[in-house]
PDBQT receptor file of N, H, CA, C and O in Angstrom, charges set to zero:
ATOM      1  N   GLY A   1      89.809 104.912  96.276  1.00  0.00    +0.000 N 
ATOM      2  CA  GLY A   1      89.603 105.857  97.291  1.00  0.00    +0.000 C 
ATOM      3  C   GLY A   1      89.671 107.290  96.837  1.00  0.00    +0.000 C 
ATOM      4  O   GLY A   1      89.318 107.646  95.713  1.00  0.00    +0.000 OA
ATOM      5  N   GLY A   2      90.143 108.092  97.764  1.00  0.00    +0.000 N 
ATOM      6  H   GLY A   2      90.430 107.803  98.677  1.00  0.00    +0.000 HD
ATOM      7  CA  GLY A   2      90.185 109.528  97.564  1.00  0.00    +0.000 C 
ATOM      8  C   GLY A   2      91.140 109.973  96.469  1.00  0.00    +0.000 C 
ATOM      9  O   GLY A   2      90.949 111.029  95.866  1.00  0.00    +0.000 OA
ATOM     10  N   LYS A   3      92.170 109.169  96.210  1.00  0.00    +0.000 N 
ATOM     11  H   LYS A   3      92.325 108.311  96.700  1.00  0.00    +0.000 HD
ATOM     12  CA  LYS A   3      93.145 109.549  95.188  1.00  0.00    +0.000 C 
ATOM     13  C   LYS A   3      92.542 109.507  93.788  1.00  0.00    +0.000 C 
ATOM     14  O   LYS A   3      93.062 110.138  92.868  1.00  0.00    +0.000 OA
ATOM     15  N   ARG A   4      91.471 108.783  93.629  1.00  0.00    +0.000 N 
ATOM     16  H   ARG A   4      91.048 108.271  94.376  1.00  0.00    +0.000 HD
ATOM     17  CA  ARG A   4      90.844 108.708  92.313  1.00  0.00    +0.000 C 
ATOM     18  C   ARG A   4      89.654 109.641  92.173  1.00  0.00    +0.000 C 
ATOM     19  O   ARG A   4      89.151 109.839  91.067  1.00  0.00    +0.000 OA
ATOM     20  N   LEU A   5      89.195 110.220  93.286  1.00  0.00    +0.000 N 
ATOM     21  H   LEU A   5      89.604 110.059  94.184  1.00  0.00    +0.000 HD
ATOM     22  CA  LEU A   5      88.002 111.064  93.228  1.00  0.00    +0.000 C 
ATOM     23  C   LEU A   5      88.262 112.357  92.463  1.00  0.00    +0.000 C 
ATOM     24  O   LEU A   5      87.467 112.721  91.597  1.00  0.00    +0.000 OA
ATOM     25  N   ARG A   6      89.352 113.058  92.761  1.00  0.00    +0.000 N 
ATOM     26  H   ARG A   6      89.998 112.762  93.465  1.00  0.00    +0.000 HD
ATOM     27  CA  ARG A   6      89.647 114.313  92.065  1.00  0.00    +0.000 C 
ATOM     28  C   ARG A   6      89.811 114.095  90.564  1.00  0.00    +0.000 C 
ATOM     29  O   ARG A   6      89.196 114.824  89.786  1.00  0.00    +0.000 OA
ATOM     30  N   PRO A   7      90.615 113.125  90.121  1.00  0.00    +0.000 N 
ATOM     31  CA  PRO A   7      90.723 112.908  88.673  1.00  0.00    +0.000 C 
ATOM     32  C   PRO A   7      89.393 112.502  88.037  1.00  0.00    +0.000 C 
ATOM     33  O   PRO A   7      89.072 112.937  86.931  1.00  0.00    +0.000 OA
ATOM     34  N   PHE A   8      88.629 111.678  88.731  1.00  0.00    +0.000 N 
ATOM     35  H   PHE A   8      88.890 111.325  89.630  1.00  0.00    +0.000 HD
ATOM     36  CA  PHE A   8      87.330 111.261  88.201  1.00  0.00    +0.000 C 
ATOM     37  C   PHE A   8      86.422 112.469  87.997  1.00  0.00    +0.000 C 
ATOM     38  O   PHE A   8      85.803 112.614  86.942  1.00  0.00    +0.000 OA
ATOM     39  N   LEU A   9      86.344 113.331  89.003  1.00  0.00    +0.000 N 
ATOM     40  H   LEU A   9      86.846 113.212  89.860  1.00  0.00    +0.000 HD
ATOM     41  CA  LEU A   9      85.494 114.516  88.892  1.00  0.00    +0.000 C 
ATOM     42  C   LEU A   9      85.990 115.456  87.799  1.00  0.00    +0.000 C 
ATOM     43  O   LEU A   9      85.188 116.082  87.106  1.00  0.00    +0.000 OA
ATOM     44  N   THR A  10      87.292 115.557  87.645  1.00  0.00    +0.000 N 
ATOM     45  H   THR A  10      87.944 115.048  88.207  1.00  0.00    +0.000 HD
ATOM     46  CA  THR A  10      87.854 116.405  86.591  1.00  0.00    +0.000 C 
ATOM     47  C   THR A  10      87.460 115.890  85.217  1.00  0.00    +0.000 C 
ATOM     48  O   THR A  10      87.007 116.658  84.368  1.00  0.00    +0.000 OA
ATOM     49  N   VAL A  11      87.630 114.597  84.998  1.00  0.00    +0.000 N 
ATOM     50  H   VAL A  11      87.997 113.974  85.688  1.00  0.00    +0.000 HD
ATOM     51  CA  VAL A  11      87.313 114.013  83.693  1.00  0.00    +0.000 C 
ATOM     52  C   VAL A  11      85.813 114.078  83.422  1.00  0.00    +0.000 C 
ATOM     53  O   VAL A  11      85.402 114.386  82.304  1.00  0.00    +0.000 OA
ATOM     54  N   GLN A  12      84.997 113.792  84.426  1.00  0.00    +0.000 N 
ATOM     55  H   GLN A  12      85.331 113.541  85.334  1.00  0.00    +0.000 HD
ATOM     56  CA  GLN A  12      83.547 113.844  84.230  1.00  0.00    +0.000 C 
ATOM     57  C   GLN A  12      83.076 115.273  83.953  1.00  0.00    +0.000 C 
ATOM     58  O   GLN A  12      82.200 115.489  83.116  1.00  0.00    +0.000 OA
ATOM     59  N   SER A  13      83.650 116.231  84.647  1.00  0.00    +0.000 N 
ATOM     60  H   SER A  13      84.362 116.055  85.327  1.00  0.00    +0.000 HD
ATOM     61  CA  SER A  13      83.295 117.635  84.403  1.00  0.00    +0.000 C 
ATOM     62  C   SER A  13      83.697 118.043  82.992  1.00  0.00    +0.000 C 
ATOM     63  O   SER A  13      82.960 118.754  82.308  1.00  0.00    +0.000 OA
ATOM     64  N   ALA A  14      84.861 117.591  82.564  1.00  0.00    +0.000 N 
ATOM     65  H   ALA A  14      85.459 117.013  83.119  1.00  0.00    +0.000 HD
ATOM     66  CA  ALA A  14      85.311 117.908  81.212  1.00  0.00    +0.000 C 
ATOM     67  C   ALA A  14      84.365 117.320  80.167  1.00  0.00    +0.000 C 
ATOM     68  O   ALA A  14      84.084 117.958  79.152  1.00  0.00    +0.000 OA
ATOM     69  N   LYS A  15      83.878 116.111  80.414  1.00  0.00    +0.000 N 
ATOM     70  H   LYS A  15      84.106 115.593  81.239  1.00  0.00    +0.000 HD
ATOM     71  CA  LYS A  15      82.922 115.494  79.484  1.00  0.00    +0.000 C 
ATOM     72  C   LYS A  15      81.655 116.320  79.365  1.00  0.00    +0.000 C 
ATOM     73  O   LYS A  15      81.091 116.450  78.278  1.00  0.00    +0.000 OA
ATOM     74  N   LEU A  16      81.203 116.880  80.488  1.00  0.00    +0.000 N 
ATOM     75  H   LEU A  16      81.660 116.775  81.371  1.00  0.00    +0.000 HD
ATOM     76  CA  LEU A  16      79.997 117.714  80.464  1.00  0.00    +0.000 C 
ATOM     77  C   LEU A  16      80.160 118.916  79.538  1.00  0.00    +0.000 C 
ATOM     78  O   LEU A  16      79.200 119.365  78.912  1.00  0.00    +0.000 OA
ATOM     79  N   PHE A  17      81.382 119.427  79.460  1.00  0.00    +0.000 N 
ATOM     80  H   PHE A  17      82.161 119.062  79.969  1.00  0.00    +0.000 HD
ATOM     81  CA  PHE A  17      81.640 120.614  78.656  1.00  0.00    +0.000 C 
ATOM     82  C   PHE A  17      82.256 120.296  77.298  1.00  0.00    +0.000 C 
ATOM     83  O   PHE A  17      82.673 121.202  76.576  1.00  0.00    +0.000 OA
ATOM     84  N   GLY A  18      82.315 119.015  76.948  1.00  0.00    +0.000 N 
ATOM     85  H   GLY A  18      81.976 118.279  77.535  1.00  0.00    +0.000 HD
ATOM     86  CA  GLY A  18      82.801 118.615  75.635  1.00  0.00    +0.000 C 
ATOM     87  C   GLY A  18      84.305 118.743  75.446  1.00  0.00    +0.000 C 
ATOM     88  O   GLY A  18      84.775 118.924  74.323  1.00  0.00    +0.000 OA
ATOM     89  N   VAL A  19      85.058 118.650  76.528  1.00  0.00    +0.000 N 
ATOM     90  H   VAL A  19      84.676 118.503  77.440  1.00  0.00    +0.000 HD
ATOM     91  CA  VAL A  19      86.521 118.735  76.449  1.00  0.00    +0.000 C 
ATOM     92  C   VAL A  19      87.074 117.363  76.077  1.00  0.00    +0.000 C 
ATOM     93  O   VAL A  19      86.582 116.335  76.541  1.00  0.00    +0.000 OA
ATOM     94  N   ASP A  20      88.095 117.364  75.240  1.00  0.00    +0.000 N 
ATOM     95  H   ASP A  20      88.494 118.200  74.862  1.00  0.00    +0.000 HD
ATOM     96  CA  ASP A  20      88.758 116.132  74.822  1.00  0.00    +0.000 C 
ATOM     97  C   ASP A  20      89.259 115.363  76.044  1.00  0.00    +0.000 C 
ATOM     98  O   ASP A  20      89.833 115.954  76.958  1.00  0.00    +0.000 OA
ATOM     99  N   GLU A  21      89.042 114.044  76.060  1.00  0.00    +0.000 N 
ATOM    100  H   GLU A  21      88.575 113.564  75.317  1.00  0.00    +0.000 HD
ATOM    101  CA  GLU A  21      89.394 113.246  77.234  1.00  0.00    +0.000 C 
ATOM    102  C   GLU A  21      90.895 113.233  77.505  1.00  0.00    +0.000 C 
ATOM    103  O   GLU A  21      91.312 113.230  78.663  1.00  0.00    +0.000 OA
ATOM    104  N   ALA A  22      91.703 113.226  76.461  1.00  0.00    +0.000 N 
ATOM    105  H   ALA A  22      91.364 113.229  75.521  1.00  0.00    +0.000 HD
ATOM    106  CA  ALA A  22      93.159 113.239  76.663  1.00  0.00    +0.000 C 
ATOM    107  C   ALA A  22      93.585 114.524  77.372  1.00  0.00    +0.000 C 
ATOM    108  O   ALA A  22      94.442 114.497  78.256  1.00  0.00    +0.000 OA
ATOM    109  N   ARG A  23      92.994 115.628  76.989  1.00  0.00    +0.000 N 
ATOM    110  H   ARG A  23      92.298 115.650  76.271  1.00  0.00    +0.000 HD
ATOM    111  CA  ARG A  23      93.315 116.903  77.642  1.00  0.00    +0.000 C 
ATOM    112  C   ARG A  23      92.833 116.894  79.086  1.00  0.00    +0.000 C 
ATOM    113  O   ARG A  23      93.524 117.383  79.980  1.00  0.00    +0.000 OA
ATOM    114  N   ALA A  24      91.647 116.339  79.311  1.00  0.00    +0.000 N 
ATOM    115  H   ALA A  24      91.086 115.942  78.584  1.00  0.00    +0.000 HD
ATOM    116  CA  ALA A  24      91.101 116.273  80.672  1.00  0.00    +0.000 C 
ATOM    117  C   ALA A  24      91.988 115.418  81.569  1.00  0.00    +0.000 C 
ATOM    118  O   ALA A  24      92.178 115.740  82.741  1.00  0.00    +0.000 OA
ATOM    119  N   ARG A  25      92.527 114.339  81.030  1.00  0.00    +0.000 N 
ATOM    120  H   ARG A  25      92.372 114.077  80.077  1.00  0.00    +0.000 HD
ATOM    121  CA  ARG A  25      93.415 113.481  81.823  1.00  0.00    +0.000 C 
ATOM    122  C   ARG A  25      94.709 114.203  82.190  1.00  0.00    +0.000 C 
ATOM    123  O   ARG A  25      95.229 114.040  83.294  1.00  0.00    +0.000 OA
ATOM    124  N   ARG A  26      95.225 115.005  81.253  1.00  0.00    +0.000 N 
ATOM    125  H   ARG A  26      94.803 115.138  80.356  1.00  0.00    +0.000 HD
ATOM    126  CA  ARG A  26      96.433 115.778  81.565  1.00  0.00    +0.000 C 
ATOM    127  C   ARG A  26      96.152 116.787  82.672  1.00  0.00    +0.000 C 
ATOM    128  O   ARG A  26      96.972 116.977  83.571  1.00  0.00    +0.000 OA
ATOM    129  N   VAL A  27      94.996 117.429  82.604  1.00  0.00    +0.000 N 
ATOM    130  H   VAL A  27      94.330 117.275  81.875  1.00  0.00    +0.000 HD
ATOM    131  CA  VAL A  27      94.625 118.389  83.653  1.00  0.00    +0.000 C 
ATOM    132  C   VAL A  27      94.439 117.664  84.980  1.00  0.00    +0.000 C 
ATOM    133  O   VAL A  27      94.870 118.154  86.024  1.00  0.00    +0.000 OA
ATOM    134  N   ALA A  28      93.798 116.496  84.943  1.00  0.00    +0.000 N 
ATOM    135  H   ALA A  28      93.448 116.098  84.096  1.00  0.00    +0.000 HD
ATOM    136  CA  ALA A  28      93.590 115.722  86.169  1.00  0.00    +0.000 C 
ATOM    137  C   ALA A  28      94.931 115.329  86.792  1.00  0.00    +0.000 C 
ATOM    138  O   ALA A  28      95.094 115.390  88.010  1.00  0.00    +0.000 OA
ATOM    139  N   ALA A  29      95.881 114.930  85.959  1.00  0.00    +0.000 N 
ATOM    140  H   ALA A  29      95.749 114.881  84.969  1.00  0.00    +0.000 HD
ATOM    141  CA  ALA A  29      97.211 114.578  86.470  1.00  0.00    +0.000 C 
ATOM    142  C   ALA A  29      97.898 115.804  87.068  1.00  0.00    +0.000 C 
ATOM    143  O   ALA A  29      98.538 115.712  88.116  1.00  0.00    +0.000 OA
ATOM    144  N   ALA A  30      97.767 116.944  86.406  1.00  0.00    +0.000 N 
ATOM    145  H   ALA A  30      97.248 117.019  85.555  1.00  0.00    +0.000 HD
ATOM    146  CA  ALA A  30      98.372 118.172  86.925  1.00  0.00    +0.000 C 
ATOM    147  C   ALA A  30      97.770 118.542  88.280  1.00  0.00    +0.000 C 
ATOM    148  O   ALA A  30      98.487 118.970  89.184  1.00  0.00    +0.000 OA
ATOM    149  N   LEU A  31      96.469 118.379  88.418  1.00  0.00    +0.000 N 
ATOM    150  H   LEU A  31      95.886 118.032  87.683  1.00  0.00    +0.000 HD
ATOM    151  CA  LEU A  31      95.826 118.673  89.698  1.00  0.00    +0.000 C 
ATOM    152  C   LEU A  31      96.324 117.738  90.797  1.00  0.00    +0.000 C 
ATOM    153  O   LEU A  31      96.504 118.162  91.939  1.00  0.00    +0.000 OA
ATOM    154  N   GLU A  32      96.544 116.481  90.461  1.00  0.00    +0.000 N 
ATOM    155  H   GLU A  32      96.397 116.137  89.533  1.00  0.00    +0.000 HD
ATOM    156  CA  GLU A  32      97.068 115.538  91.452  1.00  0.00    +0.000 C 
ATOM    157  C   GLU A  32      98.493 115.909  91.859  1.00  0.00    +0.000 C 
ATOM    158  O   GLU A  32      98.848 115.823  93.034  1.00  0.00    +0.000 OA
ATOM    159  N   TYR A  33      99.308 116.323  90.884  1.00  0.00    +0.000 N 
ATOM    160  H   TYR A  33      99.019 116.393  89.929  1.00  0.00    +0.000 HD
ATOM    161  CA  TYR A  33     100.668 116.773  91.212  1.00  0.00    +0.000 C 
ATOM    162  C   TYR A  33     100.623 117.973  92.148  1.00  0.00    +0.000 C 
ATOM    163  O   TYR A  33     101.377 118.038  93.119  1.00  0.00    +0.000 OA
ATOM    164  N   MET A  34      99.738 118.924  91.855  1.00  0.00    +0.000 N 
ATOM    165  H   MET A  34      99.125 118.872  91.066  1.00  0.00    +0.000 HD
ATOM    166  CA  MET A  34      99.627 120.116  92.698  1.00  0.00    +0.000 C 
ATOM    167  C   MET A  34      99.163 119.748  94.101  1.00  0.00    +0.000 C 
ATOM    168  O   MET A  34      99.655 120.298  95.086  1.00  0.00    +0.000 OA
ATOM    169  N   HIS A  35      98.226 118.828  94.189  1.00  0.00    +0.000 N 
ATOM    170  H   HIS A  35      97.826 118.381  93.388  1.00  0.00    +0.000 HD
ATOM    171  CA  HIS A  35      97.735 118.411  95.502  1.00  0.00    +0.000 C 
ATOM    172  C   HIS A  35      98.850 117.722  96.296  1.00  0.00    +0.000 C 
ATOM    173  O   HIS A  35      99.039 117.996  97.481  1.00  0.00    +0.000 OA
ATOM    174  N   CYS A  36      99.573 116.842  95.641  1.00  0.00    +0.000 N 
ATOM    175  H   CYS A  36      99.420 116.620  94.678  1.00  0.00    +0.000 HD
ATOM    176  CA  CYS A  36     100.685 116.145  96.302  1.00  0.00    +0.000 C 
ATOM    177  C   CYS A  36     101.739 117.154  96.769  1.00  0.00    +0.000 C 
ATOM    178  O   CYS A  36     102.245 117.056  97.887  1.00  0.00    +0.000 OA
ATOM    179  N   TYR A  37     102.062 118.116  95.912  1.00  0.00    +0.000 N 
ATOM    180  H   TYR A  37     101.650 118.195  95.004  1.00  0.00    +0.000 HD
ATOM    181  CA  TYR A  37     103.020 119.155  96.294  1.00  0.00    +0.000 C 
ATOM    182  C   TYR A  37     102.538 119.913  97.522  1.00  0.00    +0.000 C 
ATOM    183  O   TYR A  37     103.321 120.187  98.432  1.00  0.00    +0.000 OA
ATOM    184  N   SER A  38     101.253 120.251  97.553  1.00  0.00    +0.000 N 
ATOM    185  H   SER A  38     100.617 120.028  96.815  1.00  0.00    +0.000 HD
ATOM    186  CA  SER A  38     100.738 121.021  98.692  1.00  0.00    +0.000 C 
ATOM    187  C   SER A  38     100.833 120.218  99.989  1.00  0.00    +0.000 C 
ATOM    188  O   SER A  38     101.087 120.791 101.049  1.00  0.00    +0.000 OA
ATOM    189  N   LEU A  39     100.635 118.913  99.922  1.00  0.00    +0.000 N 
ATOM    190  H   LEU A  39     100.429 118.448  99.062  1.00  0.00    +0.000 HD
ATOM    191  CA  LEU A  39     100.764 118.081 101.116  1.00  0.00    +0.000 C 
ATOM    192  C   LEU A  39     102.208 118.049 101.612  1.00  0.00    +0.000 C 
ATOM    193  O   LEU A  39     102.466 118.142 102.812  1.00  0.00    +0.000 OA
ATOM    194  N   ILE A  40     103.141 117.916 100.675  1.00  0.00    +0.000 N 
ATOM    195  H   ILE A  40     102.932 117.840  99.700  1.00  0.00    +0.000 HD
ATOM    196  CA  ILE A  40     104.556 117.882 101.049  1.00  0.00    +0.000 C 
ATOM    197  C   ILE A  40     104.983 119.242 101.591  1.00  0.00    +0.000 C 
ATOM    198  O   ILE A  40     105.663 119.322 102.614  1.00  0.00    +0.000 OA
ATOM    199  N   HIS A  41     104.584 120.305 100.907  1.00  0.00    +0.000 N 
ATOM    200  H   HIS A  41     104.032 120.240 100.077  1.00  0.00    +0.000 HD
ATOM    201  CA  HIS A  41     104.945 121.659 101.330  1.00  0.00    +0.000 C 
ATOM    202  C   HIS A  41     104.392 121.961 102.721  1.00  0.00    +0.000 C 
ATOM    203  O   HIS A  41     105.046 122.634 103.518  1.00  0.00    +0.000 OA
ATOM    204  N   ASP A  42     103.208 121.472 103.008  1.00  0.00    +0.000 N 
ATOM    205  H   ASP A  42     102.677 120.926 102.361  1.00  0.00    +0.000 HD
ATOM    206  CA  ASP A  42     102.584 121.686 104.310  1.00  0.00    +0.000 C 
ATOM    207  C   ASP A  42     103.370 120.977 105.416  1.00  0.00    +0.000 C 
ATOM    208  O   ASP A  42     103.417 121.460 106.547  1.00  0.00    +0.000 OA
ATOM    209  N   ASP A  43     103.984 119.839 105.098  1.00  0.00    +0.000 N 
ATOM    210  H   ASP A  43     103.946 119.447 104.179  1.00  0.00    +0.000 HD
ATOM    211  CA  ASP A  43     104.724 119.062 106.099  1.00  0.00    +0.000 C 
ATOM    212  C   ASP A  43     106.153 119.555 106.318  1.00  0.00    +0.000 C 
ATOM    213  O   ASP A  43     106.780 119.178 107.308  1.00  0.00    +0.000 OA
ATOM    214  N   LEU A  44     106.677 120.378 105.432  1.00  0.00    +0.000 N 
ATOM    215  H   LEU A  44     106.168 120.685 104.628  1.00  0.00    +0.000 HD
ATOM    216  CA  LEU A  44     108.075 120.802 105.551  1.00  0.00    +0.000 C 
ATOM    217  C   LEU A  44     108.398 121.477 106.878  1.00  0.00    +0.000 C 
ATOM    218  O   LEU A  44     109.429 121.146 107.463  1.00  0.00    +0.000 OA
ATOM    219  N   PRO A  45     107.586 122.402 107.394  1.00  0.00    +0.000 N 
ATOM    220  CA  PRO A  45     107.933 123.006 108.691  1.00  0.00    +0.000 C 
ATOM    221  C   PRO A  45     108.018 121.985 109.825  1.00  0.00    +0.000 C 
ATOM    222  O   PRO A  45     108.757 122.197 110.787  1.00  0.00    +0.000 OA
ATOM    223  N   ALA A  46     107.289 120.906 109.730  1.00  0.00    +0.000 N 
ATOM    224  H   ALA A  46     106.689 120.734 108.950  1.00  0.00    +0.000 HD
ATOM    225  CA  ALA A  46     107.315 119.874 110.767  1.00  0.00    +0.000 C 
ATOM    226  C   ALA A  46     108.629 119.092 110.743  1.00  0.00    +0.000 C 
ATOM    227  O   ALA A  46     108.967 118.427 111.723  1.00  0.00    +0.000 OA
ATOM    228  N   MET A  47     109.369 119.162 109.644  1.00  0.00    +0.000 N 
ATOM    229  H   MET A  47     109.095 119.702 108.849  1.00  0.00    +0.000 HD
ATOM    230  CA  MET A  47     110.631 118.436 109.514  1.00  0.00    +0.000 C 
ATOM    231  C   MET A  47     111.816 119.249 110.019  1.00  0.00    +0.000 C 
ATOM    232  O   MET A  47     112.962 118.839 109.837  1.00  0.00    +0.000 OA
ATOM    233  N   ASP A  48     111.566 120.374 110.637  1.00  0.00    +0.000 N 
ATOM    234  H   ASP A  48     110.635 120.707 110.785  1.00  0.00    +0.000 HD
ATOM    235  CA  ASP A  48     112.631 121.261 111.097  1.00  0.00    +0.000 C 
ATOM    236  C   ASP A  48     113.439 120.696 112.260  1.00  0.00    +0.000 C 
ATOM    237  O   ASP A  48     114.519 121.202 112.563  1.00  0.00    +0.000 OA
ATOM    238  N   ASP A  49     112.943 119.683 112.895  1.00  0.00    +0.000 N 
ATOM    239  H   ASP A  49     112.066 119.272 112.648  1.00  0.00    +0.000 HD
ATOM    240  CA  ASP A  49     113.592 119.156 114.105  1.00  0.00    +0.000 C 
ATOM    241  C   ASP A  49     115.011 118.859 113.856  1.00  0.00    +0.000 C 
ATOM    242  O   ASP A  49     115.715 118.407 114.760  1.00  0.00    +0.000 OA
TER     243      ASP A  49
């Protein structure tokens, strides 16, 4: 599903520009961490109850 789309696009884009796949995977993982953080951070005000 959607959880694999961002990393897939990151790795495929990196291949287009000749970036090492190991580096692209690290960037893809970092992007997923940032996305997950943003979802949690967005929900924090709702937990104020």
